[in-house]
N, C-alpha and C positions, 0 to 999 in steps of 0.2 A: 504494500500500500504506500503511495507517495506521501512524503512529509507535508507537502503543501497542495492545496487544491488550485486548479487553474482559475484565473480571474474570470468571473462571469460578467457579462454585459450588465450595466446598471439597469434596474427596473425603472419604469416610469411611475410616478405617483398616480394614485387613483383619483385624487381630488384636485389635481393641478397638472397643467401641461409642462412638466419639468421632470428631470431625473430625481429619483429617490435620494435623499441625503444619505451618506454612508453611515454604517454603524461604527461605534468607537469601542475597540476592545482594550481592556485595561489589564495589564500584567500584574495582578494583585500579588501573586506569589513572590515576585522579585521586587516589589515596591517596598522601600524601607518603612518601618514604623516611625511615626513622628511623635515626639512628646507633646503633651497638651499642657494647658495651664493648671490642670488638676493632678495632684500627686497620684501616681499609680495608674494613670490612664494614658494609653497611646492610641494613635489612630492612623488609618490609611484613607485619605480622601479619595473616594471612587468617582464622585460627581459632585460638583459644587457650582451652583448658579450664583450670580451676584446677590448681595443682601436683598432679602425679600423673596428669594427663590427657593427651590428645592435643593437639598443636599443628601447624598448617600455616603455614609462613612462606615468603615469597619473599625470597631473599637476593641481593644484588648485591655481589660481591666484587671489589675492585680487584686488578690484577695484583700478585702477591706476597702477597696477603692470606692470613691463616692463622687457623684455629680451633685454639687450643692443645690440648695433651694433655688428653683427656677420656674418660670412660667413660659409655656409655649404659645406663641402668637399665631401659630398655624398647627396643622396636624403633625403628630409624631408617630412613626411606626417603627417597631423594634422586633427583629427576629433574633432569638438567642440560639447561637450555634454551640456554645459550650458554657457550662456553669449556670448561673442564674442572675437575673437583674431584679431587684426588689425595691418596693416603696411601701408607703403606708397602706396602699390599696391591695397589695398582693405581691406574688412572686411569679415571674415568667422564667420558666426553666428551659433547658436545652431542647430544641425542636419545637418550641412554642413561640407564639406571636402575641404582642400586645400593641394596641394603638390607643392614642390619647387625642382627644379633640383640642382645638384651639382653646386656650384659657386654662388648660390643665396645669396645675401647680404641684410640684413634687420634688422630693430628694430621692435620687436613684442610687442604690449601692449594690455592690457585688460581694457579699460576705466571703465567698469561697473563690472569687475570681470569675471572669466571664469573657467570652468573645461574642460580640453582637454586631449585627448589621442594623444601623440606625438610618432611617429616612425621615427627614423632617423639613418643614418650612422655617426659614429664618425670618426675622431675628428671634433670638431667645432673650428673655429678660431675667437676669440673676439678681437675687435679693441683695447680695453684697457688692453688686456692680461689676462682677467679673466680665471680661470681654471674650466670649467664646461663641462664635456664630451669632453675634449681636449686630446692631446697626453700625457700630464703630469698629468692628474687627472681623476679618475674614476667617479667623480660626481661633 
């Protein structure tokens, strides 16, 4: 079997008379982990729109890691790959999914560590004024 597939002719869009925009493949495996402003939490940004847009990030949270009190101005969706992510409303364990509507306010922590895929709309608002996917900071 060949290592690469031959390039296919671009498809035309169904709703416009133009070529379909190409997909963007992200080499997550070889992407380095980046530190965040929160102790014990690293991330790999997979997709980030400018402030006010959607973001998809892979997070690795060390045991005891915590995202401090914050409010989501848009939807937040989290799929837990390893460990658990917990807040006052419950725990989302490996293989499970939780979503929170705009306005949800919580502290998220991973008592035993976690790897999660987080998809959310920015900006976030942190009670202590931290700048992490807020209007004033891209990360």
